[in-house]
Structures are given as C-alpha cells and as structure tokens.
N, C-alpha and C positions, 0 to 999 in steps of 0.2 A: 933276729926272730928264731932261726934254727938253733942258736946257741942256748935257748931255753930248755932244749930237750935233753934229758939225761938218758943217753943211750945205753948206759949200763943196766937200766931197769928191765926187769924180766918181761914186762907187758909189752915191751917193743921188739921182742924176740921175732915176731912174724914179719915184721917190715924192716927190720935193721939190714938184712942183706940187700934189700932194693935200694935202701938209702946208700949203702956202701958202694953200690954200682954206679949211682948217679953223682956221688959226692956232693959238696956244698960249695962249689966254685962260684965265680961271679955270675951275674945274669938272674933272670926272673925264675920263679918257681916253674912257670910254664916250660921255659927252655930246657931246664933240667930234666923235667918229667918227659918231654918230647924225645930227649936223646934216649932215655931208657925205653920209651914205648916203641920207638922205631927199631931199636935193637932186638926187641922181642917180636916184632911184627903184630901188634895188638890190633884187634878189630873188634867192632860192636857186631851185634847179632845179624846185621845186614852184610857183614863182610867189609864194612868201610873202615879204613885205618883210624885208629883212636889218635886224635890230637888234642892237646891241652892248649886252649886259646883263652884270650883275655875275656873276662865276664862280660865286657862291653859288646862282644859279638853275639850274645844271646839276644834275639829279637825281642822287643817289647811284646808282651801278651803271650809269648810261647813259653811252655813249661820246660824246665831244665832237663827233665828226663826224656821228654818228647825231641827235644833238640839234639842230644846225644844220639837217640835212636835213628833219627833222620840223617844226620851228618857225620857222625863219629867224633864230633868235636865236644870236648868236655869244657864248659866254661870254668875259668880257674882264676882265683885271686892270689895275690901275694900274702897269704896268711897261712897259719898252721893248719887250719880246718881243711883248706883245699890241698894243702901238701900232703897231709896224711891221706886225703882221698886218693891222691895220685899214686902214693906209695902202695895202697892196697890195690888199685888197678894193676900195677906192676907185679904184685905178689900173688893175687887171686884173680886173674883176668877173666876167667870163665864164669866164675860166680858173678863178678861185676857185670859182665855181659848178660848173664841170664836175668839178674835183678833188673837191669835197665830194660830189658825186653819185656818183662813182666809189667813194670810200671808204664812203659810206653803204650803197651797194649790195652791197659786199663784206661789211660788218658783217651786213647782212640775211641773206646766205647762210650765212656762216661764223660768225657770233657774235663775242663779245669774248674773246680769249684771249691768251695769251703770243705766238703765232705769228700774224703779220699776214697772211701770204700775199704772193706776189711783186707783185701788182698794187697792193694797198694799201701795201706797203712802198715801192714806187716812188713812189706818189702822196704819201706821207708825206715821202719825200726831196725831191720836187719842191716841195712846199709850204714845207718848212723851209729848204731850201738850194740852190735852183736859181738858175741865171743862164741868160737866153736870149741866144743869139749869133746875131744876124740877119746872114746872108751873102748878098751878091749871088750870083745864079745865073750864075756865070762860072768859067772855068777857073782863074783867079788866085785867087779866093776859096776854090775847092775845094782848090787845093793848099795854102792856109794851114791849112784844117781837117783835111787830112790830115797835116800837120806836127803840129798840135795833138794829134790822136788818136795819133800815133806818139811823143808826148812828145819831139818834137825842138823844145825850147823856144826856144833861141837862134834858130833859123830862123823859127818862128812869131811870136814876140813881139819880137824884136830886129831880125832882118834884114828882116822884112816888117811892121814897125810902121807904115809909111805906109799900109798898107791899111786900118788901123782909122780909122773915121770915113768912109772912102770906100766901102769894100767890105764891111766888117765892122763891126757895132755890138753892144756888149754892154749888156743891160739886166738889172739884178738883180731878182729875183723873191722868193727866199726870205726870210722875215722873221727867221728865226733867223740866217741870214747877215748880215743887215743889223745885227742887234743885236751880233754878235761884232765887226763892223767899227767899232763905236764906239770900241774900243781895238784899233786895226789892228795885226796881226802878219803878218809875211811869209808864214807857213805857212797862213794862212786860205784854204781852197780850196772853190770852188763845184763842184757837180754841174751840168754845163752841157749844155743841149739846143740843138742847132743847128736853126735855122729858115731855110730858103732862101727869099729874096724876090726878086721880079722888079726890073728897073731902075727902074720907076716908083715902088717904095716909097722908093727913096733920094731922090727929088725931092719927097717929101711934107713937110709941116710936122710938128712934134713930135707934136701930138695925133693927127693922122691916122696917124702911124707907130704910136703906142701903140694906137690902135683897130684897125689892121690886125693887129697882133701878138696883141691880145686875142682877135678873131675867128678868126684863122688857127690859133693854138695850141689855143684851145678846141675847134675843129672836128676838130683832129688827135686830140686826147684822146678825143673822142666816137667817133672811127672806128676807132682803133687801140688795141692792147694795149700798155699802158704797163708796162715793165720797167725794172730798174735798168741794163740795157744800153743804154737810152735816152740815157744821160749819158756825158759825157767830162769829166775833171777839169781845172780851170783855177784856178791860184793867183791870186786876185783882184788882189793888189798887183802882179802881173806884167802886167796889162793896160796897153799902152802909154799914157803920159799920166796914169795913175791914181796913181802914187806917185813919190817922189823917187829919184834915184840909179840909174835903170834903165839902167846900162852893161851891157856884155857880161859883166862879172863878176858883176853882179847876178843874170843868169840862169844862171850857172855854179854857183850854190849847189845841190848835189844833195841837200841835206837837205830842201829845198823843190821844186825842179825836178827831180824823180827821173826816171830813165830807165825807159822801159817795160820791165815784166818779160818775160823770155823766155817764150814759150808752153811748156807742159809737152809732153814727148815722148809717143808712142803708148804 
C-alpha cells in the first residue's frame, strides 16, 4: 500500500516529516500512527489522548466525528485514506482538534442526518480536501491572491510563479486530497484557504512554520464561522514547480483552469 506513494512529490512536503518519524515498518497503520501520536502527546479538544483504533470500534449509529470528540479514538482502516488522515493529525494536531470540536458540536446540536448544515459541511471539506496557502502580508502577494480568486490562472500561476516560495507557500492539509494525488491527474483541485503571514514567518525554519500555521489556523477556526465561502479553488498540479510541463499552454487548458463564472444578474 505505502509503496504506491511517491514521496519525492512536492504535494507531500507537509506530511513527509511525519511519515519519516513513524517509518513504514511491520504492523498496522494504527500501530504506526499510535507510536507517533504518543510521542507528541496528541489530545482531542476534551484533553483525551488521541489513539488510532480499528474501524470496528466505532459503535453502530455513532458519527465518526462524535466518537473522536467523546473518546479521543480515531477509527482507522488499513488504507491510504486513513493513513494520510493520521499523518495530518501528526502534522497539524491543533487544526485537526479544532475541526473535530466544530463537527462534534454541530452533531450535538443538529444530530446525524442527511443534511450536515453549512458549518459542518465546510469543516468536512476542510478536513478532506483543503490546501493552506500562506501568503506574505504585502501588496504583491495580495495581487496574486486576487488573481487566483478571479481565476486569472495564467497571471497567478505562470506570470507570478516567482512569488511561490518567497511570498506564497502552499501546504496541503486534506487527507482525501493527498490520497487522490497518489495517482496525479491535472484536474485534481484543492479547496484553498488563504492564511496571511507576517514577514517574520518566512524567515522561520520548516518546523516553526508548521507550528505557526497550526496555531494560527486553529485560532481562526475557533474564532470565526467556517463556511464554504472560506475557500478558493486551486488545481494542485498547477502550483509552480509541482508538476512537469508548466508552460503557458499548460495553464490555457480551460477544462481544468476554468474561467470564473459571471455572477447572476438581479
């Protein structure tokens, strides 16, 4: 299973260190993740230790998020989807904690049904398919983000590509997104949340940057109402330097890099 992951790919930069810590020795996905979680002292929002347990331990009729919030136990199958979920817990534990608390609170109010509600729907999208785009608090970086939000793809990703790494950093978060990228396709698109950072952030080392993101985004999630409007789309293979053949024609493929829809009239 794990041999199908190409760890040289840039889209795994965010979770590669977590994978390096737990290794890929014998045993189940849960066992490897539990060793990492124990070493970091991970807890849920109620202060209960995070443990990765077999899927069969999730009681019938109880929601996955509710179970994690009540017990600290994360139902985990031996598959890539749940493996990446565990790596994200090891990488961004405070964000995962806050997302779980939000989802569990929504379930406590509204119960389990076919309709999730806007906050829980947004939290699920964040958990499964988000990318975090850290941008410098500067006019140049804001211009790039405006181009992205306007779906001016060639401007944002080709003409301004030199800003990536200096003024803009992408960090993948969604575990379903990471699973899809095991077999990369040009159309794979992230729900992207922009995180504005001061100049000092860009002078930090990798782990200090990761910690800053974890603390900052978790605090934002605790303070703000999360909705699907919080995201902007970003085709992952279009991120400069992340895939081959990124010439101007690459970004001219309107089946992937779609123009922004005109807003409806009154």
